[in-house]
C-alpha positions in Angstrom: -9.0 29.0 35.8 -7.1 27.2 32.7 -5.1 24.0 33.1 -1.5 24.6 31.9 -0.8 21.8 29.8 3.0 20.1 29.7 5.3 21.2 27.1 6.2 19.0 24.6 9.7 18.4 22.7 9.0 16.3 19.3 12.1 14.3 17.7 11.2 13.3 14.3 9.7 14.8 11.1 8.0 12.1 9.5 4.0 10.9 9.0 3.4 10.8 12.8 5.3 13.4 13.8 3.4 16.0 11.6 0.0 14.6 12.2 0.2 13.9 16.1 2.4 17.2 16.4 -0.5 19.1 14.9 -3.4 17.4 17.0 -1.4 18.1 20.1 -0.8 21.4 19.2 -4.4 22.3 18.3 -5.5 20.8 21.5 -3.1 23.7 23.2 -0.1 21.5 24.0 3.0 24.1 23.8 5.4 22.3 21.4 8.7 23.8 22.7 11.0 22.2 20.2 11.4 19.9 16.9 14.6 17.7 16.3 15.1 15.8 12.9 17.9 14.8 10.9 16.3 16.6 7.7 17.0 20.1 8.2 14.3 21.4 5.8 11.6 18.9 7.3 12.7 20.1 11.0 12.7 23.4 9.9 8.9 22.9 8.3 7.7 21.1 11.3 9.0 23.7 13.8 7.3 26.7 11.8 3.9 24.9 11.6 3.9 23.8 15.5 5.4 27.6 16.7 8.5 25.5 18.0 12.0 26.1 17.9 14.1 23.9 15.4 16.7 21.9 17.4 20.2 21.7 15.6 21.3 18.6 18.0 19.3 16.4 20.4 21.0 17.9 23.4 20.0 21.1 23.0 16.0 21.0 23.8 16.5 21.7 27.7 13.9 20.1 30.0 10.6 19.7 28.3 7.7 17.8 30.3 7.8 15.3 27.5 10.4 14.2 25.0 8.3 12.6 22.0 10.4 10.0 20.0 8.5 10.0 16.8 11.1 7.9 14.6 11.3 4.7 13.2 11.1 1.9 15.6 14.7 1.0 14.6 15.7 4.4 15.4 14.4 4.5 19.1 16.9 3.0 21.0 19.8 5.0 19.4 17.8 8.2 19.7 17.0 7.5 23.3 20.9 7.1 24.2 21.5 10.3 22.2 19.4 12.5 24.5 20.8 13.6 27.8 19.0 11.7 30.9 17.5 13.4 33.5 14.4 13.0 36.0 12.6 16.0 34.9 11.1 14.9 31.5 9.2 11.9 30.7 10.7 10.0 27.5 8.0 8.6 25.0 7.9 6.5 22.1 5.0 5.2 19.8 5.7 2.0 18.5 3.2 -0.6 19.1 5.4 -3.5 19.3 7.9 -1.6 21.2 9.5 -2.1 24.8 9.8 0.6 27.1 13.4 -0.5 28.0 14.2 0.7 24.5 14.0 4.6 26.1 16.9 3.5 28.8 18.9 4.9 30.2 16.0 7.4 30.9 14.4 6.4 34.1 10.9 7.9 33.4 9.7 5.7 30.1 6.5 5.6 28.2 4.7 4.5 25.2 1.9 6.3 23.4 0.9 4.3 20.5 -1.9 5.3 18.0 -3.5 2.2 16.7 -3.8 3.4 13.2 -2.1 3.7 9.6 -1.0 7.4 9.8 0.3 9.2 6.7 1.3 13.2 6.8 -0.7 14.0 3.6 -4.4 12.0 4.8 -6.8 13.8 6.8 -7.5 12.2 10.1 -10.0 12.6 12.9 -8.4 11.8 16.0 -11.4 11.2 17.9 -11.6 7.7 16.4 -8.1 6.8 16.8 -7.6 4.1 19.6 -4.7 5.1 21.7 -2.9 2.8 23.7 -0.5 3.8 26.5 2.0 2.2 28.8 4.6 3.5 31.3 7.4 3.0 34.0 5.3 5.0 36.8 1.7 5.1 37.7 1.8 9.1 37.8 3.1 9.2 34.1 0.6 6.6 33.1 -2.1 9.3 34.4 -0.4 12.0 32.5 -0.6 10.2 29.0 -4.1 9.0 29.6 -5.1 12.5 30.0 -3.0 13.7 26.9 -4.7 10.7 24.9 -8.4 11.6 26.0 -7.9 14.8 24.7 -7.5 13.5 21.5 -9.3 10.6 21.2 -12.6 8.7 22.6 -10.8 5.3 22.9 -7.8 5.7 25.1 -6.4 2.7 27.5 -3.4 1.2 29.2 -2.4 -1.7 27.3 0.9 -3.8 28.9 3.6 -5.0 26.7 1.9 -8.5 25.6 -1.0 -6.8 25.2 0.1 -4.2 22.6 2.4 -7.0 20.9 -1.0 -8.8 20.3 -3.0 -5.9 18.9 -0.1 -4.9 16.9 -0.1 -8.7 15.3 -3.9 -8.4 15.0 -3.6 -4.8 13.1 -0.9 -6.3 10.7 -3.1 -9.2 10.1 -6.1 -7.4 9.3 -4.7 -3.9 8.1 -1.5 -4.3 6.1 -2.3 -8.2 5.1 -5.7 -6.9 4.4 -4.6 -4.0 2.2 -2.4 -6.3 0.4 -5.2 -8.4 -0.6 -7.3 -5.2 -1.6 -4.5 -4.4 -3.6 -4.6 -7.8 -5.4 -8.5 -7.4 -6.1 -8.2 -3.6 -7.1 -5.5 -4.7 -9.8 -7.5 -7.7 -11.0 -10.6 -5.3 -11.8 -8.6 -2.8 -13.4 -6.7 -4.9 -15.3 -10.0 -6.0 -17.0 -11.7 -2.3 -17.2 -13.7 -2.7 -14.3 -14.8 -0.8 -11.4 -13.6 -1.6 -7.9 -16.1 0.7 -6.5 -19.0 -2.3 -6.5 -16.8 -4.2 -4.0 -17.6 -1.0 -1.4 -20.7 -2.6 -0.1 -19.3 -6.2 0.6 -16.4 -4.7 2.2 -18.7 -2.1 4.4 -21.0 -5.3 5.4 -17.9 -7.3 6.3 -16.8 -4.4 9.0 -20.0 -3.9 10.5 -20.2 -7.5 11.0 -16.7 -7.4 12.5 -17.8 -4.6 14.7 -21.0 -7.3 16.2 -18.2 -9.2 18.3 -19.1 -12.5 16.8 -16.0 -14.4 15.3 -15.9 -14.0 11.5 -15.3 -17.4 10.8 -18.8 -18.3 11.8 -20.0 -15.9 9.0 -17.7 -17.0 6.4 -19.1 -17.3 2.9 -17.8 -18.1 -0.7 -16.8 -21.0 -2.5 -13.9 -22.2 -0.4 -16.4 -22.3 2.4 -18.9 -24.4 0.1 -15.9 -26.6 -0.9 -16.9 -25.3 -4.7 -13.5 -26.3 -6.3 -15.1 -25.9 -10.0 -15.5 -21.9 -9.1 -12.1 -21.8 -7.5 -10.6 -23.5 -10.5 -12.1 -20.7 -12.8 -10.4 -18.0 -10.5 -7.3 -19.6 -10.4 -7.4 -19.5 -14.3 -7.7 -16.0 -14.2 -4.9 -15.6 -12.4 -2.4 -17.9 -14.4 -0.4 -14.7 -15.5 -0.1 -13.8 -11.8 1.6 -16.4 -9.7 1.9 -15.0 -6.6 -1.7 -13.8 -6.7 -2.6 -17.4 -7.6 -0.4 -18.9 -4.7 -2.3 -16.5 -2.5 -5.4 -17.2 -3.6 -4.9 -21.1 -3.5 -3.4 -21.2 0.0 -6.3 -19.0 1.8 -8.8 -21.1 0.0 -7.1 -24.3 1.1 -7.0 -22.6 5.1 -10.8 -21.7 4.7 -11.8 -25.1 3.6 -9.8 -26.6 6.2 -11.3 -24.1 8.6 -14.8 -25.0 7.8 -14.5 -28.9 7.7 -13.2 -28.6 11.5 -15.6 -26.3 12.3 
């Protein structure tokens, strides 16, 4: 006999609402309703998920799960707008967020996909780590089960652990992307092909997966203390003071770490 999956109401119409809503819908979760402040976006997502578009947050009834897929800054205010009851588990997806953002609801939880998510980009959910937390043990089990239908990597993480994961993701992902953009710009401004960097980037990721501290494998002019080469690079960046400052700061940090290590 097929297990009936809990019904879900989705609040929000942004990148995560589309991607996670579609993923849950495709796994058989009934999406009962969609709410959003933008009427056309709300109706479009509701049509895609075979759901009802809500006119206001108090119209959703009592779904098993109320999934708040809005910006971090909007979560607490939205939680206060939604009528509180013990029938529904109220969930947000902010990695660095707190369970108490969902007060006054008694059943509170977090379901955080540790991934950069954009509506227009295809996403293989089986490879997306999902970290969950909940006020109650039975609700934690409910979300672990939900996550395991989507992903091969699902685990419980408390507030401190989630904050650490979030900071590490910002450092490696957001900061890393900024540095990639600087490299991309430097190459394209000079008519060169950024794709020639792919092998070194792929190599770095393979080494990162090996569970050895990356600093132990550091190479390059800063590691060697090769100031002559670094000065040549800085001269290339003379018209990009922000990029030059980034290069100089990171080089100095690598030199310091290398001499201390």
